[in-house]
All heavy atoms as TSV, in Angstrom:
chain	resi	resn	atom	element	x	y	z
A	1	MET	N	N	123.559	75.314	132.449
A	1	MET	CA	C	122.428	75.631	133.253
A	1	MET	C	C	121.625	76.692	132.495
A	1	MET	O	O	122.190	77.613	131.921
A	1	MET	CB	C	122.840	76.138	134.650
A	1	MET	CG	C	123.334	75.102	135.538
A	1	MET	SD	S	123.601	75.804	137.159
A	1	MET	CE	C	124.094	74.369	138.018
A	2	THR	N	N	120.375	76.683	132.762
A	2	THR	CA	C	119.497	77.658	132.227
A	2	THR	C	C	119.099	78.641	133.327
A	2	THR	O	O	119.317	78.319	134.546
A	2	THR	CB	C	118.143	76.977	131.645
A	2	THR	OG1	O	117.486	76.374	132.763
A	2	THR	CG2	C	118.504	75.990	130.576
A	3	PRO	N	N	118.563	79.827	133.027
A	3	PRO	CA	C	118.230	80.694	134.148
A	3	PRO	C	C	117.267	80.074	135.177
A	3	PRO	O	O	117.342	80.409	136.298
A	3	PRO	CB	C	117.635	81.876	133.421
A	3	PRO	CG	C	118.252	81.897	132.112
A	3	PRO	CD	C	118.471	80.394	131.775
A	4	ALA	N	N	116.418	79.153	134.710
A	4	ALA	CA	C	115.490	78.529	135.644
A	4	ALA	C	C	116.096	77.535	136.520
A	4	ALA	O	O	115.660	77.283	137.605
A	4	ALA	CB	C	114.403	77.836	134.836
A	5	THR	N	N	117.277	77.018	136.188
A	5	THR	CA	C	118.004	76.006	137.015
A	5	THR	C	C	119.254	76.582	137.701
A	5	THR	O	O	119.900	75.882	138.437
A	5	THR	CB	C	118.379	74.766	136.190
A	5	THR	OG1	O	119.218	75.152	135.166
A	5	THR	CG2	C	117.192	74.103	135.550
A	6	THR	N	N	119.596	77.850	137.423
A	6	THR	CA	C	120.807	78.438	138.052
A	6	THR	C	C	120.423	78.736	139.508
A	6	THR	O	O	119.417	79.286	139.755
A	6	THR	CB	C	121.195	79.708	137.340
A	6	THR	OG1	O	121.492	79.313	135.992
A	6	THR	CG2	C	122.460	80.301	138.012
A	7	PRO	N	N	121.264	78.281	140.485
A	7	PRO	CA	C	121.007	78.579	141.893
A	7	PRO	C	C	120.893	80.085	142.147
A	7	PRO	O	O	121.522	80.818	141.378
A	7	PRO	CB	C	122.126	77.912	142.651
A	7	PRO	CG	C	122.686	76.851	141.770
A	7	PRO	CD	C	122.432	77.395	140.320
A	8	PRO	N	N	120.123	80.578	143.122
A	8	PRO	CA	C	119.940	81.980	143.278
A	8	PRO	C	C	121.250	82.740	143.727
A	8	PRO	O	O	121.251	83.976	143.584
A	8	PRO	CB	C	118.880	82.032	144.414
A	8	PRO	CG	C	118.885	80.700	145.019
A	8	PRO	CD	C	119.336	79.701	144.035
A	9	HIS	N	N	122.261	82.085	144.257
A	9	HIS	CA	C	123.431	82.763	144.700
A	9	HIS	C	C	124.504	82.845	143.542
A	9	HIS	O	O	125.557	83.351	143.753
A	9	HIS	CB	C	124.042	81.986	145.917
A	9	HIS	CG	C	124.464	80.563	145.636
A	9	HIS	ND1	N	123.534	79.562	145.566
A	9	HIS	CD2	C	125.671	80.068	145.308
A	9	HIS	CE1	C	124.211	78.412	145.278
A	9	HIS	NE2	N	125.414	78.731	145.140
A	10	LEU	N	N	124.135	82.265	142.293
A	10	LEU	CA	C	125.040	82.370	141.198
A	10	LEU	C	C	124.400	83.246	140.103
A	10	LEU	O	O	123.188	83.460	140.001
A	10	LEU	CB	C	125.235	80.934	140.612
A	10	LEU	CG	C	125.974	80.022	141.539
A	10	LEU	CD1	C	126.055	78.639	140.764
A	10	LEU	CD2	C	127.360	80.463	141.931
A	11	ARG	N	N	125.273	83.843	139.262
A	11	ARG	CA	C	124.904	84.706	138.203
A	11	ARG	C	C	125.727	84.243	137.025
A	11	ARG	O	O	126.927	83.884	137.156
A	11	ARG	CB	C	125.128	86.133	138.509
A	11	ARG	CG	C	124.941	87.188	137.517
A	11	ARG	CD	C	123.465	87.547	137.230
A	11	ARG	NE	N	122.541	87.491	138.380
A	11	ARG	CZ	C	122.235	88.618	139.097
A	11	ARG	NH1	N	122.738	89.760	138.882
A	11	ARG	NH2	N	121.359	88.457	140.104
A	12	GLU	N	N	125.225	84.320	135.813
A	12	GLU	CA	C	125.995	84.132	134.579
A	12	GLU	C	C	126.118	85.458	133.949
A	12	GLU	O	O	125.258	86.264	133.785
A	12	GLU	CB	C	125.202	83.184	133.611
A	12	GLU	CG	C	125.234	81.731	134.105
A	12	GLU	CD	C	124.858	80.771	133.090
A	12	GLU	OE1	O	124.563	81.059	131.921
A	12	GLU	OE2	O	124.804	79.593	133.427
A	13	THR	N	N	127.416	85.742	133.550
A	13	THR	CA	C	127.812	87.049	133.068
A	13	THR	C	C	128.762	86.945	131.871
A	13	THR	O	O	129.664	86.027	131.862
A	13	THR	CB	C	128.583	87.825	134.143
A	13	THR	OG1	O	127.746	87.911	135.309
A	13	THR	CG2	C	128.960	89.235	133.725
A	14	ASP	N	N	128.540	87.776	130.824
A	14	ASP	CA	C	129.465	87.776	129.690
A	14	ASP	C	C	130.772	88.602	130.247
A	14	ASP	O	O	130.639	89.561	130.923
A	14	ASP	CB	C	128.934	88.448	128.542
A	14	ASP	CG	C	127.796	87.691	127.908
A	14	ASP	OD1	O	127.919	86.416	127.901
A	14	ASP	OD2	O	126.793	88.255	127.392
A	15	SER	N	N	131.957	88.060	129.872
A	15	SER	CA	C	133.146	88.700	130.237
A	15	SER	C	C	134.206	88.487	129.233
A	15	SER	O	O	133.964	87.866	128.161
A	15	SER	CB	C	133.703	88.070	131.528
A	15	SER	OG	O	134.277	86.748	131.284
A	16	PRO	N	N	135.428	89.138	129.323
A	16	PRO	CA	C	136.463	88.934	128.428
A	16	PRO	C	C	136.849	87.478	128.285
A	16	PRO	O	O	137.501	87.151	127.323
A	16	PRO	CB	C	137.619	89.815	128.957
A	16	PRO	CG	C	136.964	90.779	129.810
A	16	PRO	CD	C	135.702	90.118	130.426
A	17	LEU	N	N	136.522	86.730	129.220
A	17	LEU	CA	C	136.923	85.297	129.282
A	17	LEU	C	C	135.770	84.415	128.604
A	17	LEU	O	O	135.907	83.184	128.587
A	17	LEU	CB	C	137.187	84.842	130.694
A	17	LEU	CG	C	138.305	85.505	131.418
A	17	LEU	CD1	C	138.313	85.170	132.935
A	17	LEU	CD2	C	139.608	85.251	130.786
A	18	GLY	N	N	134.758	85.058	128.208
A	18	GLY	CA	C	133.521	84.288	127.706
A	18	GLY	C	C	132.392	84.336	128.737
A	18	GLY	O	O	132.399	85.214	129.754
A	19	ARG	N	N	131.460	83.457	128.556
A	19	ARG	CA	C	130.330	83.449	129.484
A	19	ARG	C	C	130.793	82.710	130.824
A	19	ARG	O	O	131.239	81.651	130.751
A	19	ARG	CB	C	129.175	82.678	128.850
A	19	ARG	CG	C	127.877	82.799	129.749
A	19	ARG	CD	C	126.848	83.609	128.951
A	19	ARG	NE	N	125.631	83.640	129.795
A	19	ARG	CZ	C	125.074	84.749	130.161
A	19	ARG	NH1	N	125.637	85.950	129.827
A	19	ARG	NH2	N	123.969	84.739	130.795
A	20	LEU	N	N	130.643	83.370	131.981
A	20	LEU	CA	C	131.071	82.823	133.244
A	20	LEU	C	C	129.892	82.654	134.220
A	20	LEU	O	O	129.025	83.506	134.203
A	20	LEU	CB	C	132.152	83.658	133.851
A	20	LEU	CG	C	133.449	83.811	133.120
A	20	LEU	CD1	C	134.354	84.775	133.895
A	20	LEU	CD2	C	134.080	82.557	132.968
A	21	ARG	N	N	129.990	81.660	135.021
A	21	ARG	CA	C	128.977	81.526	136.139
A	21	ARG	C	C	129.823	81.780	137.418
A	21	ARG	O	O	130.859	81.222	137.595
A	21	ARG	CB	C	128.469	80.057	136.160
A	21	ARG	CG	C	127.403	79.931	137.194
A	21	ARG	CD	C	126.837	78.540	137.235
A	21	ARG	NE	N	126.361	78.128	135.924
A	21	ARG	CZ	C	126.708	77.062	135.294
A	21	ARG	NH1	N	127.599	76.196	135.948
A	21	ARG	NH2	N	126.324	76.765	134.100
A	22	HIS	N	N	129.343	82.766	138.227
A	22	HIS	CA	C	130.118	83.091	139.388
A	22	HIS	C	C	129.178	83.448	140.578
A	22	HIS	O	O	128.010	83.720	140.336
A	22	HIS	CB	C	131.020	84.385	139.129
A	22	HIS	CG	C	130.277	85.529	138.519
A	22	HIS	ND1	N	129.804	86.530	139.299
A	22	HIS	CD2	C	129.974	85.893	137.240
A	22	HIS	CE1	C	129.238	87.421	138.557
A	22	HIS	NE2	N	129.259	87.080	137.363
A	23	ALA	N	N	129.703	83.450	141.765
A	23	ALA	CA	C	128.917	83.774	143.012
A	23	ALA	C	C	128.574	85.276	143.024
A	23	ALA	O	O	129.456	86.161	142.676
A	23	ALA	CB	C	129.676	83.340	144.106
A	24	LEU	N	N	127.464	85.627	143.544
A	24	LEU	CA	C	127.119	86.958	143.932
A	24	LEU	C	C	127.767	87.426	145.173
A	24	LEU	O	O	128.316	86.515	145.833
A	24	LEU	CB	C	125.546	87.068	144.004
A	24	LEU	CG	C	124.796	86.805	142.697
A	24	LEU	CD1	C	123.308	86.803	143.101
A	24	LEU	CD2	C	125.106	87.964	141.700
A	25	PRO	N	N	127.926	88.725	145.401
A	25	PRO	CA	C	128.503	89.167	146.685
A	25	PRO	C	C	127.843	88.522	147.851
A	25	PRO	O	O	126.615	88.398	147.866
A	25	PRO	CB	C	128.304	90.714	146.606
A	25	PRO	CG	C	128.052	91.025	145.207
A	25	PRO	CD	C	127.453	89.891	144.559
A	26	PRO	N	N	128.601	88.140	148.825
A	26	PRO	CA	C	127.998	87.410	150.024
A	26	PRO	C	C	127.131	88.271	150.899
A	26	PRO	O	O	126.410	87.740	151.670
A	26	PRO	CB	C	129.185	86.913	150.716
A	26	PRO	CG	C	130.337	87.877	150.412
A	26	PRO	CD	C	130.026	88.276	148.929
A	27	VAL	N	N	127.331	89.579	150.888
A	27	VAL	CA	C	126.564	90.500	151.721
A	27	VAL	C	C	125.965	91.610	150.892
A	27	VAL	O	O	126.564	92.096	149.902
A	27	VAL	CB	C	127.561	91.216	152.733
A	27	VAL	CG1	C	126.785	92.173	153.626
A	27	VAL	CG2	C	128.190	90.110	153.605
A	28	THR	N	N	124.744	92.037	151.252
A	28	THR	CA	C	124.137	93.130	150.536
A	28	THR	C	C	123.722	94.158	151.478
A	28	THR	O	O	123.471	93.855	152.724
A	28	THR	CB	C	122.873	92.757	149.640
A	28	THR	OG1	O	121.974	92.091	150.554
A	28	THR	CG2	C	123.252	91.737	148.584
A	29	PHE	N	N	123.570	95.380	151.127
A	29	PHE	CA	C	123.229	96.599	151.962
A	29	PHE	C	C	122.018	97.274	151.263
A	29	PHE	O	O	121.909	97.304	150.038
A	29	PHE	CB	C	124.323	97.496	152.076
A	29	PHE	CG	C	125.485	96.897	152.835
A	29	PHE	CD1	C	126.605	96.471	152.051
A	29	PHE	CD2	C	125.576	96.794	154.202
A	29	PHE	CE1	C	127.718	95.873	152.693
A	29	PHE	CE2	C	126.645	96.247	154.821
A	29	PHE	CZ	C	127.787	95.779	154.111
A	30	ASP	N	N	121.056	97.762	152.049
A	30	ASP	CA	C	119.979	98.531	151.532
A	30	ASP	C	C	120.481	99.551	150.561
A	30	ASP	O	O	121.373	100.332	150.895
A	30	ASP	CB	C	119.147	99.076	152.675
A	30	ASP	CG	C	118.310	98.072	153.398
A	30	ASP	OD1	O	118.090	96.945	152.928
A	30	ASP	OD2	O	117.959	98.405	154.535
A	31	GLY	N	N	119.918	99.667	149.389
A	31	GLY	CA	C	120.178	100.676	148.441
A	31	GLY	C	C	121.434	100.337	147.522
A	31	GLY	O	O	121.834	101.166	146.690
A	32	SER	N	N	122.050	99.239	147.771
A	32	SER	CA	C	123.240	98.846	146.920
A	32	SER	C	C	122.842	97.677	146.022
A	32	SER	O	O	121.965	96.934	146.388
A	32	SER	CB	C	124.392	98.489	147.792
A	32	SER	OG	O	124.178	97.297	148.505
A	33	PRO	N	N	123.363	97.571	144.890
A	33	PRO	CA	C	123.099	96.440	144.020
A	33	PRO	C	C	123.555	95.123	144.524
A	33	PRO	O	O	124.513	95.061	145.194
A	33	PRO	CB	C	123.833	96.824	142.677
A	33	PRO	CG	C	124.940	97.766	143.085
A	33	PRO	CD	C	124.454	98.474	144.261
A	34	ALA	N	N	122.909	94.072	144.241
A	34	ALA	CA	C	123.212	92.705	144.677
A	34	ALA	C	C	123.998	92.009	143.547
A	34	ALA	O	O	123.833	90.865	143.350
A	34	ALA	CB	C	121.930	92.029	145.032
A	35	THR	N	N	124.940	92.718	142.983
A	35	THR	CA	C	125.733	92.177	141.971
A	35	THR	C	C	127.119	92.960	141.922
A	35	THR	O	O	127.247	93.963	142.564
A	35	THR	CB	C	125.068	92.165	140.583
A	35	THR	OG1	O	125.843	91.438	139.663
A	35	THR	CG2	C	124.820	93.572	140.075
A	36	TRP	N	N	128.053	92.425	141.240
A	36	TRP	CA	C	129.254	93.109	141.085
A	36	TRP	C	C	129.230	94.194	140.010
A	36	TRP	O	O	128.440	94.137	139.114
A	36	TRP	CB	C	130.415	92.066	140.688
A	36	TRP	CG	C	130.593	90.976	141.660
A	36	TRP	CD1	C	130.156	89.621	141.477
A	36	TRP	CD2	C	131.154	91.027	142.933
A	36	TRP	NE1	N	130.448	88.969	142.592
A	36	TRP	CE2	C	131.068	89.667	143.466
A	36	TRP	CE3	C	131.846	91.988	143.638
A	36	TRP	CZ2	C	131.633	89.464	144.800
A	36	TRP	CZ3	C	132.348	91.686	144.854
A	36	TRP	CH2	C	132.251	90.409	145.377
A	37	ALA	N	N	130.085	95.207	140.183
A	37	ALA	CA	C	129.991	96.403	139.292
A	37	ALA	C	C	130.549	96.069	137.924
A	37	ALA	O	O	130.076	96.628	136.949
A	37	ALA	CB	C	130.837	97.512	139.814
A	38	SER	N	N	131.410	95.121	137.762
A	38	SER	CA	C	131.980	94.701	136.482
A	38	SER	C	C	132.158	93.165	136.442
A	38	SER	O	O	132.332	92.635	137.503
A	38	SER	CB	C	133.364	95.435	136.269
A	38	SER	OG	O	134.234	95.170	137.259
A	39	PRO	N	N	132.209	92.578	135.291
A	39	PRO	CA	C	132.365	91.154	135.160
A	39	PRO	C	C	133.791	90.747	135.537
A	39	PRO	O	O	134.820	91.568	135.463
A	39	PRO	CB	C	132.063	90.813	133.748
A	39	PRO	CG	C	132.388	92.073	132.980
A	39	PRO	CD	C	132.110	93.180	133.939
A	40	PRO	N	N	133.980	89.507	135.879
A	40	PRO	CA	C	135.283	89.006	136.041
A	40	PRO	C	C	136.167	89.081	134.853
A	40	PRO	O	O	135.614	88.990	133.786
A	40	PRO	CB	C	135.118	87.452	136.504
A	40	PRO	CG	C	133.756	87.314	136.866
A	40	PRO	CD	C	133.018	88.431	136.135
A	41	GLY	N	N	137.438	89.279	135.012
A	41	GLY	CA	C	138.349	89.426	133.886
A	41	GLY	C	C	139.670	88.609	134.100
A	41	GLY	O	O	139.766	87.778	134.983
A	42	HIS	N	N	140.588	88.913	133.184
A	42	HIS	CA	C	141.932	88.153	133.330
A	42	HIS	C	C	142.641	88.625	134.581
A	42	HIS	O	O	142.601	89.884	134.864
A	42	HIS	CB	C	142.787	88.454	132.073
A	42	HIS	CG	C	142.228	87.917	130.814
A	42	HIS	ND1	N	142.352	86.705	130.479
A	42	HIS	CD2	C	141.497	88.551	129.843
A	42	HIS	CE1	C	141.748	86.382	129.323
A	42	HIS	NE2	N	141.224	87.543	128.954
A	43	PRO	N	N	143.297	87.785	135.264
A	43	PRO	CA	C	144.108	88.139	136.448
A	43	PRO	C	C	145.119	89.250	136.033
A	43	PRO	O	O	145.744	89.107	134.983
A	43	PRO	CB	C	144.744	86.879	136.898
A	43	PRO	CG	C	143.922	85.826	136.400
A	43	PRO	CD	C	143.379	86.392	135.034
A	44	SER	N	N	145.208	90.288	136.874
A	44	SER	CA	C	146.225	91.343	136.680
A	44	SER	C	C	145.866	92.257	135.458
A	44	SER	O	O	146.764	93.031	135.123
A	44	SER	CB	C	147.634	90.871	136.649
A	44	SER	OG	O	147.983	90.193	137.834
A	45	ALA	N	N	144.796	92.136	134.920
A	45	ALA	CA	C	144.376	92.879	133.689
A	45	ALA	C	C	144.003	94.329	134.022
A	45	ALA	O	O	144.128	95.240	133.194
A	45	ALA	CB	C	143.333	92.175	132.867
A	46	ASP	N	N	143.449	94.560	135.236
A	46	ASP	CA	C	142.964	95.890	135.637
A	46	ASP	C	C	143.902	96.503	136.646
A	46	ASP	O	O	144.467	95.819	137.384
A	46	ASP	CB	C	141.540	95.730	136.308
A	46	ASP	CG	C	140.568	95.198	135.327
A	46	ASP	OD1	O	140.521	95.621	134.177
A	46	ASP	OD2	O	139.680	94.343	135.727
A	47	THR	N	N	143.936	97.890	136.570
A	47	THR	CA	C	144.730	98.627	137.527
A	47	THR	C	C	143.873	98.598	138.810
A	47	THR	O	O	142.656	98.849	138.783
A	47	THR	CB	C	144.832	99.990	137.064
A	47	THR	OG1	O	145.578	100.010	135.770
A	47	THR	CG2	C	145.769	100.907	138.024
A	48	PRO	N	N	144.532	98.391	139.904
A	48	PRO	CA	C	143.800	98.377	141.181
A	48	PRO	C	C	143.312	99.778	141.532
A	48	PRO	O	O	144.096	100.791	141.705
A	48	PRO	CB	C	144.835	97.900	142.276
A	48	PRO	CG	C	146.146	98.029	141.640
A	48	PRO	CD	C	145.928	98.020	140.191
A	49	VAL	N	N	142.035	100.013	141.573
A	49	VAL	CA	C	141.380	101.307	141.882
A	49	VAL	C	C	140.108	101.093	142.759
A	49	VAL	O	O	139.506	100.128	142.641
A	49	VAL	CB	C	140.988	102.127	140.677
A	49	VAL	CG1	C	142.249	102.556	139.880
A	49	VAL	CG2	C	140.061	101.406	139.775
A	50	TRP	N	N	139.797	102.054	143.540
A	50	TRP	CA	C	138.516	102.058	144.339
A	50	TRP	C	C	137.422	102.580	143.378
A	50	TRP	O	O	137.635	103.528	142.690
A	50	TRP	CB	C	138.552	102.928	145.537
A	50	TRP	CG	C	139.429	102.315	146.684
A	50	TRP	CD1	C	140.717	102.711	146.911
A	50	TRP	CD2	C	139.124	101.251	147.507
A	50	TRP	NE1	N	141.227	101.930	147.933
A	50	TRP	CE2	C	140.222	101.034	148.308
A	50	TRP	CE3	C	137.942	100.447	147.678
A	50	TRP	CZ2	C	140.230	100.019	149.282
A	50	TRP	CZ3	C	137.994	99.426	148.620
A	50	TRP	CH2	C	139.138	99.330	149.345
A	51	ARG	N	N	136.267	101.993	143.363
A	51	ARG	CA	C	135.155	102.409	142.531
A	51	ARG	C	C	134.101	102.932	143.415
A	51	ARG	O	O	133.768	102.458	144.425
A	51	ARG	CB	C	134.636	101.389	141.685
A	51	ARG	CG	C	135.678	100.916	140.625
A	51	ARG	CD	C	135.133	99.906	139.800
A	51	ARG	NE	N	136.150	99.366	138.937
A	51	ARG	CZ	C	136.006	98.838	137.755
A	51	ARG	NH1	N	134.864	98.755	137.317
A	51	ARG	NH2	N	137.022	98.362	137.128
């Protein structure tokens, strides 16, 4: 898909797994970004922490 044909609820992101197409967060709040803070990665690769 090209940026012109990617649905508005999806985003393409570079990640450790390569280029991925993934869903944006389902809910947004005023003043918060409408995207994830970091790209998807390998399962269990990150230490669970609050950001």
